[in-house]
N, C-alpha and C positions, 0 to 999 in steps of 0.2 A: 808228565800226566800223572795225576794222583792215582793210587791204587784203590780200587773199589772192591767190595765184597761181590761174589758172584750173585747176580740178581736174576738169573735165568733158571727156572725150575727144570728138573730132568725127570727121569723115570722114577716112579713111586710104586709102592706096594700094590700089587694087583695088576700091574701093567699099565696103569693110567699115566698119561702124559699131558702136559699143557704147553701150548706154543708160546713163543716169546713176542707176539705181536698183539697182545690184548690192549686195546685202546679204550680209554674212558672218555666219553664226550658228555659234557654237561652245559646247559644253558647258563650264562653268566649269573642269572638270578639265583640259581642253585649254588654256584660257586660262592656267591656273596650271601647266601642264606644263613640263618642263625639256627644252630642245632647243637645239642649237648649229648654226644654219644661217646662210648668208651672205645678202647682200642680194638677189642674183638668185634664190636658192632661196625666200626668203620672199615675193618678188613672185609667183613662179609659184604657190606654195601658196595665197596669198590669192585669186588669180584663180580657181583651181580651186574653192576653198571657196565663192566667190560663185555657183557654178552648182548648188549643192545645194539641194534643197527640204527644209529642216529640219523642216517641219511634218508630213511624212509618213515612213513607214518607207522604208528603203533598198530600191529596186526590185531584183528579182533580176537579176543581171548588169549592174547599173548602171555606166555608163561616162561619164566626163567628157572632152569633146573641147576642146582648146585649140588655137587657130590662131595662126600668126605675126602676121597683121595685127591681131588683137585684143590680143595681148600687146604688140605695138609701140605701139598706140594708147593702151592703158591706162597705160603707164609712159613714154610719149614717148620710145621707143627707135628706133634705126635699123631699118627693116624688113628690110634686107638681112641683118642679123645675127640677127634674132629666131628664125628657123627653127632654126638651129644651136644657139642658146642654149636654146631650149625643150627640145631633145633632151638636150643635155649636162646642163642643170640638173635636169631631171626624174630623170635617172639618179643624180646625186649626192644629190639630196634623198631619193630612194627608198631609199638605203642608210643613211640616218641615222635613228637611233631618236628617239622622243619618250618621255620618262618621265613617267608620271602617279603621283600619290601617293594610295594608297587604303587604307582601313581594312580589315584582315583580321580579321573577327569571330572566326574559329576560333582564330587565334594571338594575338588581342588586341594587334595592333601595326599600324603603318602600313607598307605594302609599297611599294617603288618598282617599278613595272611598265613594262617596256620594250616598246614597240610600234613598228611601222613604218607610214608613211603609206599606202603603196600595196601592193596585192596583185598588180597587173600594170601594166606600162608598155608601150605599143605606139607605134611610130613607123615612118615610111617608111624602108625599107632604103636608098633612094636620096635621103635627106635631104629628105623631104617637109615641107610647110609646116604640119603639124599633128601633135599627139600625142594619144593616148587614155590616160586614167588610170582605174584602178579603185581607189577607196579601200578599204583593208583592212577586213575584217569586225570586226577588233579595235578599229578607230578609229570605225566606224560608230555605235556607241551614243552617241558624243559629238557626232555630226553630224546624225543623222536622228531623226525622231520625237521631237523635244525638247519636253517639256512644262513643265519648270521647270529652274532652275539653269543658265541659259544667258545669253550676251551677244551682242548684235547690233551690227554696225558697217557703215557704208557703205564699200565698198572705195574709192570715189572720194575719200573724205575722207582716205585714206592714200596715194593714188597717188604723191604727190610726196615722201614720206618717203625719206630717203637712207641710213638705217642700219638693220640688223636690230633694234637696241635701241630705235630710235624706234617701229618697228612694235609691238614687244612692250609698250613703255610705253603707247602709245596704247590697246592692248587692255586692259591692266590698269586704266587710268583709266576706260575705258568700262564696266567692271563696276559702277561706282558711279552711273552716269548716271541710271538709272531707279529708284534706291533712295531714297525720300523721307527716310529718317533721316539721310542724308549731305548733304542739300541745305538750305541756309539759305533759309527761305521768303520772307524779306524781300529779301535781296540776290541770290538765285539762285546763289550760290557753292556748288559741290560740293567737299566736303573728304573725302579718303580717310582710312582708318585709318593708323596708323603702319606703314610698309612697310620691312622689314629690307633693308638694302643687300646683305647676304650672300644673302638670298632672291632678290633681283633678279639678282644675279650668277649664282647657281645656275641659275635659270630661263632665262637667256639665254646660257649657255655661257661665262661669264666667271669661273668659280670659280678662285681662285689668281692672278687678274690684278688689276692696279690696287689693290694693297693699301693704298696711301695714298689717303685720300678726295679730296684735292685733285687727284691724278692722275686718279682715276675721274670726278670732276666735270668736269674740263677736257676729257678725252679722250672720255668716253662720255655722261655725264648732260646737261651743258649743250648740246652739239650736238643731242641728241635733243629736248630741250625747245624749243630755238630752232626746229628744223624743224617741230615740232608747232604752235608759235605762228605760224610763217610760212605754213604750207601747209594746215593742217587747220581744222576747225570748232571747235577748242578753243583757249582762251587759258589757259596753265598757269603757275603759280608753285609753288615748293616751300619748305618750311622744314626745317631739320635738327634732329634729336633726338640728343642726346649721352648716352652712358653712360660715366660718369667724364669723361675728357677726349676720348674718341673718338666721332666721328660714326658712329652705328650704324643709324639709321632716318631715313626721310624722310616728311613729310606733304605731299601734293600738294593744291593748291587750284586749281580751274579753273571757267571758265564756258563755256557753249556759245555759239557765234557766234549773234548775234541776241538773246540774253538781255540785258536791261538790268541789268547788274551791273558792279561794279568790285571787283577782287580786292585786298584789303589784307592784305599779309603782313608781319609784323614783320621789320625788317631784321636781318641777322646782324652781330654785332660784327666789326670789321675785324681782320685779322691784321697786326699791327704788325711792321715789320722789326726785327731784332736790332741792338743797338748795334754800330757798326763798331769795329774794332780801331784806334782813333785816340787821340791824347792828349786828356786832359781839358782842355776849354776851347779846343780846336782848331776850325778852320773845318769840318772833317769832322763833328765832333760836333754843331755847330750846325745843319748841313744835315740831319743825321739827325733832330734834334729838330723841325725845321720840317716835315719830311715826315710824321713821326708826328702832329704837331698837325693837319696838313691832313686826315689820315685820321680822326682823332677828331672834328674839327669836322663833317666830312661825315657821319659816323655819327650825330652828334647831330641834324643837319639832317634826315636820313632818319627818325629816331625821331619828330621833331616832325611830319613829314609823315604818318607812320603814325597818330599819335595825339598831339594837342597836350598831353595830360597826361603823356606819357612824359618821363622825366628820364634824363639821362646817368648810367649807373651810377657809384657812388662810386669803384670801382676805376679807371675811366677819368678821373675828376676828379683822382685822385692822380697818374695818369700825366701829366696836363696840368701839374700843379704841377712835376713833374720837368722836363718839356720847356720850360716857361716859365722855370724857373730856369736852364736851360742857356743860353737865348738872352738872359737878363738882363732879362726883363719882370717886375719885382718887383710892379708894380701888379696884374697878372693873377694872380700867385701869391697875393697877399693876398686878392683877391676870391674865388678858388676855395676858399681855406682857410675864409673866412667862410661860403661856401655849404655846405661840408661840415658845419660846426658847426651851421648852421641846420637842416639835415636831421636831424642827430642829435637836436637839441632837439625837433623835430616828432615824431620817432618815439618819443622818451621820453614826450612829452605824450600821444600816442595810447595808449601802454601803460598810463599812469595812468588814462585814461578808462575803459579796459576793466576 
């Protein structure tokens, strides 16, 4: 079992404590809603959501009180700054819309509907240590009296996440958690449907940013996955899905902490460096070939670890012939040429059998 950071808050200044059973429940339209908020704002929002009784209708005049000590304890923040942060963050969050996507039966189309989280925000004029929030009646149907189409999460499982995208990704993954059709009964691995990268960007306020997948992966996706793996109750891997030559979708595979399972995800082919602008037969060309060979060998090793029956694709065998030719390993070139020939013969034999 992997080691996790302690995600249960304890005693804080002033004797305030917070329990470890704070559950967030949201209608799936909110889970899939589009909104652009920062880390401090999503932390405040999640804490406020944990105080809602989603099984019952919204009480008339319902108010949510958040205090600086509990906010500080939940997210391990400096208590001295928490009161000011509660006030400023609630105001900025209150001015930002969330867009839900809903079918308009009369017009026979999907409408984007803009709503705001709160109908009222109250705080001490002299910088008090608490704020009072009233969730908007337009948001209430997705928070109160929920009978179906909702997702539940424990806020403590997310308390150590450090980016808004990590919070959103965790919530999207949680949608599949209780759905049997997405869970492998033998391994316990839960696999999502194909999720569009453009969809994820739109829902998290990143539309128009990180056009190159590598940039998106390095700056947004991998840090979020690493944080989820390091601090929450999920262990996550993902596979890319390409359309043409472009990565357009992701499939996530994960297990819940404590489940006896091992996630096996087929490794991605390596991105090989381009040949440098050096003379043929030069030392620089040889170093490039060796680097590429190392990457291909490592890819083959990972394929075998994933499944002993997996074979290095012929395209990469041909690349190996090129690289071995450059460094002058004629024996390796001959061996790989025979290997390719044998594979062709086997495929031809199987076709004849059919």
